N, C-alpha and C positions, 0 to 999 in steps of 0.2 A: 650309653655312656658316652658323653662328652669326651672325645678323642685327644682332643687339645689339653685338657684340663688333666693334670699329674695325680691321679689316685695316692692314696695315701701308702703308707709303705707296705702295711699289711697286704694291699689287696696287686699291690704288682706283683706280675709275673718271677717263675723261679730264674733269677741271672740278671735281672735286669731292675735297675734302680733309677730314681728319678731324672736325673739327664737322660740315660740311655732312653728311657720311656718318649722324653720331650723329644728327641730327635728321631725316633723312629715315627712319630707322628708331625711331625717339619715338612709339610710340603715342598718349603723350599729348597730342603737338602734332596727333594727326586728331582726337583725343577732341575737343579743347576748341575748333577751328577755327573753327566755325560763331557760339559765344559770345563766342570772343576779337574778332574783328574783325567780329562783326554789326551794329556802327554805324559803323563805322567811315569818315570822309570818302570817301575815296580810291577806295575799293568802294562807294561811291553816286557817285562820278566818273565811274568804269568804266564802271560798268553805264551810265550814261546815255549815256555817250560810244559804247561799243560798238551798244547797242540802234539809236540811231537809224542807226546805219552800216550796219550788217550785217542787212538786213531781210528779203531775198529767201532765203527755205532754200536750204542748199547742204552741200555736204562740210566738215565744221569740224574743226581738231585743235585741241587746249586745249593745249600745252604749257609743262606747271608747273600743272598744276591744282588742287593742292592738293586741298580738300577736295570739288569741285565745283560752285561757289557759279554758274561761267558756263558750266561744263559741262551741269549739269541745266535751267539755265532754255533755254539753246539746242533742247535736246532737247526740251521740252514746245514750245516755240516749232515744232519740224517739220524743224530740220537734222539731218543725219544728223552726230554728233558722235563723235568719239573724243576720249576724255582720256589724256593720257600725263604721268606721273609717274615719279620714280625711287621714292618713298617707297610701298611696298605699303601700310602701314597709310591712308597718305591713298586710296589706290585702291579699299580697303577699304570706307571710311568713302563712298567716290564711289558704288558697287554697292549698299550698302544702302539709299542713299537716292534714286537710281534705283529699287530694288524697292520703294521706298515710295510713292514719286509714281508709278509704273506707265511708266514712261519706258524707251524703250531705247537704249542708248550703246553704243561699244566700249572699254575700259579696256586699256590698253598700259601696261605697267613700261617703262619704256628712260630711257637717258641721253639728252638734250637734244641732245650732240655726235656720237651715234653713231645716226641714227631708220636703218640702212641694213632695219627690218621693215618700211619704207614704198616701195615703189614710187615712182618722179618723177611728178611731176605727179598728186598723189592729191588735192589737196584747193582748197575754193575760197577758204576763210578757215582764218586763223589767228591766236589770239592767245599773248601769253606778256605777262601782265600781274602789278601789283606786284613790280616790279623782281625777276621770274623771270631773268631775261638775266644783272641785276646779281650774281646769287648764285653765278653760276658764276664756278670760279677759275680768274683767267689770262686773258689778252688772246687767244695762240691760242685756247684752248677757247670764248671768248664768239665769237671771229669764227667756228669752224667750228661753233656752234650756230646762227647765221645763215645761215649759209651752206646748212645742211640742211635747215633750215627754206624756204627761196630753191628748196632741188631738190625738196622734196616738195609744192609748190605749183602748181598750174597757171598758164601766162602769164595774167596780168591778175588773176589771186588777190590778195587782198588781205590785210595782217597790221595787227594794229592791236598796240603792244607797250606798257610804261611804265617809264619809267628814272628815277633821281633826277638831280639836277645837284648837281656836286660842288661850282659855287661859289655855293649857296646857305651855306655854310660862312664865307664872307665878314660875314655879317650880325651876329656875333657875335663877341665877346671868344677864346671858346675855342673856335669854331669856325675864327678866323685862323690860331689857334696851332699847331690843329692841320694846315693847309696848309700852312704853311713847314714844320714839320716833315715832313711828307710828302712835301713838294718835295724837300727836301735826302735822304731814302730814295730815293726814284727817282732822281736824282743819283747818287748810290752805287749803284745795280740792288740795292737790298736791297728794294726793294717797287715795285709797279704805282703811279703817279700816279692816286690816286680807292679807291684801295680802302680802306676803313674796316672795320674791326677796330668789333665790340660784344658785348652780351649781350643776347639774343634768347629771348624766352619761355623762361628760366631757364638756355639754353645759352649758355654762355661760348664764348669765340675766334669766334664768327660774321664771315665780312666780308662785305660788299655792295661792289659797284664801285660809286665814284659817276661820275656818264659828264659831259666836255664835249659843247656841243653838236654842235660840228664833229666830235668822234671817233664821235659817234653817226651823223650823217651817212654820214661814210665809210666807216663798217662795215658799213651797210647796201647804197651805193653797191656796195662792193667784193662782196656777195652778192648779186649782180644784182636788188635794191629800189629804187623810185623812192619817195621821201617825196612826199605828196599833201596830207596836211594835217598840223598840229601845233597841240596845246595842250597851253600853257604852262600851268602849274598854279602856284599858289598853296602856300608853302611846309606848312601847317598845315592849313588849312580843303580845301586840294584843289579850290578854287572856281579856274575861270580865271582870272588874272591879269588888270590891268585895263591896255588898250594893248597888247596881246600883239604889235604889230609892234615894240614899242622894246625893244630890248635883252635880248629874252627868253633870251636865253644866259646872261646875268648873270642877270636877276631872276625869274628861276622855281622852285619848290621840284623841279618834275620837268618831265614831259612824259607824254603819249598823244599816240604819233606815229604813224597810218595811212600805209601804203605799198604799192603796187602790184610786184608780181614782173614 
């Protein structure tokens, strides 16, 4: 198949729409990844969070690894790393970076909703950072991706994931207008509550799902996970919010959540 051409909708993988397929097969995004996000505050926040908590080397799977920012670091720290992504250009970039740094890891091109290439209980740790889960299209597909993540983790294994908070839109007029329109579309079954369309690095029509915390908690529970730590983050600085115990479900811009299988 010519990967630069978007297949018809019925041939797209689970959880993938045409804009997401196009972005996954655009070599430019992989080539620019490190420079584009090099000093992003969320990258600094999630790196510090996972480094503090994933300490003892083990088998780690990076679900939606991108250009390998986490995968390379954990391989350097002695973890047995498997980097998974739908994007061939991203995985090629991971391979080049790993060779340049002299580290070993496994690269797997796969749809996060369908991880049959991995046996049950394969990993001690899992990552799903920078709203990777929210990029999956459709609630059923997102739930399936969480179920697959749970299946391939050993009992007691720990996952770290990041999502955005839909209620961050209450803070400004444009966001409140979008919430009203979105709620109406959801009532008419034209869209899922929390799906926001955007232009991402020049790619028009991309969508990301913004979560309610109760929604995320329920879907993790249904996938067999138990949340053991929540880091509510500011919307722009990605610093941890002050007094996180107070109404973080409304106040946070998003969360880094740690959960056990």
